[in-house]
N, C-alpha and C positions, 0 to 999 in steps of 0.2 A: 124542066125547071123544078117541078114538084119532086121528081126523083132525086135531083141533086140536093134539094133541101132535106129530104128524108135521109139521104146518106150522111149529110153533115150532122143531123140530129143523132143518128145512130153512133157515128164516130165520137160525137161530143159526150154522149152517155157513157160509152166505153172508156173514153179518156178520163173523165172525171171519176168514174167508178174505180179505175185503176189507181188514180191519185189517192182516192179515199182509202183504198186498201193499203197503199204504201204508207199513209200517214198514221195508220193504226199502230198503237204501241204494242210491241211484242209481248207475249205472255210468258213470263219467267217463272210462273208458279211451279212448285215441285220441291223435292227434297234433295239436297246436295250433300254428298258424303264421299268417302274414299277418294278416288282419283278425280271426282267431280267437285272437290272442295279444297281450296288452299286457305287455311285459317291461321292467323298469326296474332300473337299478343306480345308486346315488348320485344319485337324482333325475333321471337322464337315461334317455330311452327307448332301447332297443336294438332296432334293426330288422334284418330279414333273418334272424332266428333261428327255431328250432323247438324245441318241448318236447313230449316224448311221456310219457304216463302209462299204466302197466300195473300194475294192482293197487295195491300200496303202493310202487311204484318210479317215481320221476320222472327222466327222462333229458333233460339239457340238451345240445342239439346245437350244438357250436361256440360256446358262450357263455363258457366259461372258457378263456383262451389255453392251447393245448397239450393240452387235454383235449376231444377232439372228441365224446365221448359220455359225459358225467359222470352216473353213476347215483347218485341220492340217495334213501335210504329216507324215506318220508313217512307221516304220519298224515292221514287225511281225516275230519274231523268235520263232518257235514252237507255243506256245500260249501266248507269251509275247508281249505286244504292247508298243511301245515307240515313242514319236514324239515331235516336237517343232514348235511353230508358233511365229513369231516375227514381230513387226512393229516399227514405230517411237516412240511409247509410251510404249508398254509392250511386255513381253515375256511370253508365256504360254507353259508349259511343261506337257505332259501327260505320265503316265506309269501305266501299269496294266496287268491283265491276263484275258483270256477268257476260262472258264471251264463250261462244262455242259450246254452250251447255255446261260451262264450268264457272263456279263462283270463286272469286278471289276476295277475301274479306279480312279486314284488319280491325282488331278491338283496341279500344283505349278506355281504361278503367280509372276512375278517380274516386277514392273514398272520402267521405266527409269526416271531419276530425272526431276521433274517439280516444278513450284512455287506453286502448290496446296499441295504437300506433306508437312506434318507438323501438328502442333496443332493450332487450331483456337478457340479463345474465342467467345462465342455467345454474340454479341454486345460488348459494353464497356461503361457501365453506368457512370463510373468515368470521361470519356472523352466526355460524352453527346451523345454517339453513341447508338441508340436504336437497338434492335436485329431483328426487323421485317422489311422486304422489302415488302411493299404493295402499289400498285398504280393501277388506272384504268382510262379509258376515256369513255365518253358518250356524246351524243348529248343533253341530258336532263339538264335543269338548276337545277333540284332537283331530287333525287332518294329516293325511299322508303327504309329506313333502320329500320327494325323492324316495329313498328307502326307509325313511324315518317318520314316525308319527309324533307330531309336536302340537303344542297349543297354537291356536290361530294367531294370537298376539305375538308369538315368537317368530312366525313366518313374516308377519307384517314388519316387525322390527328389523329382521335380518335383511329383507329385500330393500327397505328404505335406507338401511345403513350401508350395505355394500354397494348397491347401485347408485344411491344418492351421493356417495363419495366418488364413484368411478366415472359417472357421466361427465362431470365438469372437466375431467382430465383430457377429454378429446372433443367435447362440444362446449365451446366457450360461451357463446351467446346467440340469440335469435332476434332478427329484426323484422317487424311488421311495417311495411312502407305504405305511403298514402295511395299508391297505385295498385294495391291489393297483392303485392308480391311478398314472399317470405324468403329472406336470405339468412344464412347462418355462418358463423365464424367457427371453424373446426381445426383441430390439430391433425395435420397430414403427415406427421413424422413423430411417432411416439418416442423414439430413441433420442431425437434432437428436436424438441418442441418447436414447431413452426406453425403459425396459424394462417389459414387461407380463408377467403370469403367466397361462398358459393355465388354464382351469377344469378341475375334475375331471370325469370322465365322458367324456373324449375318447380316452384310451388306457389300456390295462391291461397288467399283466405277471403272469407266473406262472413258477415254477421247476418243470421236469419233467425228470427224468433228467439233471440237471446242466446243462441248457440254459435260457436265458432266453427265454421265449416272450412276444412283444409283439403285441397286436392293437389295432386302431383302431375306434372307434365312429363309423361313417360318418354316421349320422343326426345325431349330436351335432356333428360337425365341419362338416357342411354347414350346419346351423342356426346355428352360432356364427360362421362366416366369411361367411355369406350368399352362398354360391356355388351355382350350379345343379348338378344331378347329372351334367351332361355335362362339367363342368370337369375339366381334366387332373389336378389335384390329387386330385379325388375318384376318378378312375380308378386312380390309384396307391394310394390308401387302400383301395380295394376288395380289392386283392391282400393287404393287411395284415389285413383283417377277420377271417380265419380264425385268425390267430396265426402269426407267423413265428418260427422258431427262430434264436436268436443264440448264438454261442459266447461264453464269458467267460474272460478271462485276467487275473489280478491280479498286481500288483507291489507287495508290502507295503512295500518300502523307499521307493519313490516315491509310495506311496499312490494308485496309479492302477488303473483297471479298463478293459480293452479289451473293448468289446462289438461284435461283428462277425459278418457272414454269410460262409459259405464259398462256393466256386464253385457247388456244387450248389444252394444256396439262392438264389444271385444270378441264376442263368440265367433263371428266369421273368421277371425284371425287365428283362432286356436290351432287350426291345421297347419298354419305357416310357422309356428314356433320352432319346430325342428330345424328350419333353415337358418336360424339366427347364428349358429356356429359358423356358417359359411360367409356371412356378411359382416359380422363383428370384427373390429380390429384384431389382428393376430394376438396381440398381448392380452386380450380379454376373452379369447375363445373358450378358455377353460371355465369361464363363468356362464356360458350359454346354457348349460344344463340347469342352472338355478332358475332361469326364466322358463325354460321348457317345462319344468316340473310344476309351474304355476297353472298350466293348462287345466288339469283335472280339478284343481282347487277352484278356479274361476267357473268352470262348467258346472260343478256340483254345488257351488255356493248360492246363497240367496241374493246377495248383491256383491258388486266388485267395482273398483275404480282404479285405473292405472293411467299415469301420465307424468307430466313434468311440473316442477315448481320453478317458476321464473321470477327473477328479482329485477325491479325497475332500475335501469342504469341511468346515471346522471349524464347530461350532455357532455361534460368535460372528460368523462371516463373514456 
């Protein structure tokens, strides 16, 4: 009898021990990237990203522009992951599952109301507002622009004049939406002007520390325009993928917003300037040299700013 009782006790311990082991939540901690991560936003896949899970904290690596390591508190129920991160500007929600060592994660971003949100025309030629924001300072009385030495103010006037007029002919307006997307209306046929709107999921924005961070979805752009990954445009976009900081200056009287990069932000792009001739519309490729020649001026200058002048569009426009 005592032997049978002992056997029952042993079996009971084994049984309950096994049940206890089965009831333990699996440990999903680790870094998910490459083939181990399917990450999407607005129905578009985001490539080249990484997500780390540690306990109940999910860290998005370079997923939200300007936030290289966004920590989101999450709950894990079974293999389902859900969480929210919110600050004064935006709310990020994540939801997904972890199966077979792979994470499938979806992002939903909602920005809080700002005066950036809305549609902005690129310049306003009718009101005499050119579309280009370019300026630089130097200790030199003259700088070499191309093969000619000219006064700095002449270079500034020429660039803002020629490109400030040219840009609006193929880039009509830019829209900053409440879900953090950037879309653009552009002319896809210079001989017979027809405007098209870029889809969501190509570029995103975020406000951090008073700066406007913009990033590009490389996978989405390559898929949309049907270009190979070795295309010069893609190489330029790779630089944008991490999120580039832009300064913002507003003129409430003119209802304009200047969005531009400073010299420090521009310097990494200087080596890419020679590619412009290959990515600019054919009708304007002859002007590419004028931008390429700005490289040495920006590198050798004391300060520099380059960007766009945007004009607030009314709802009815």
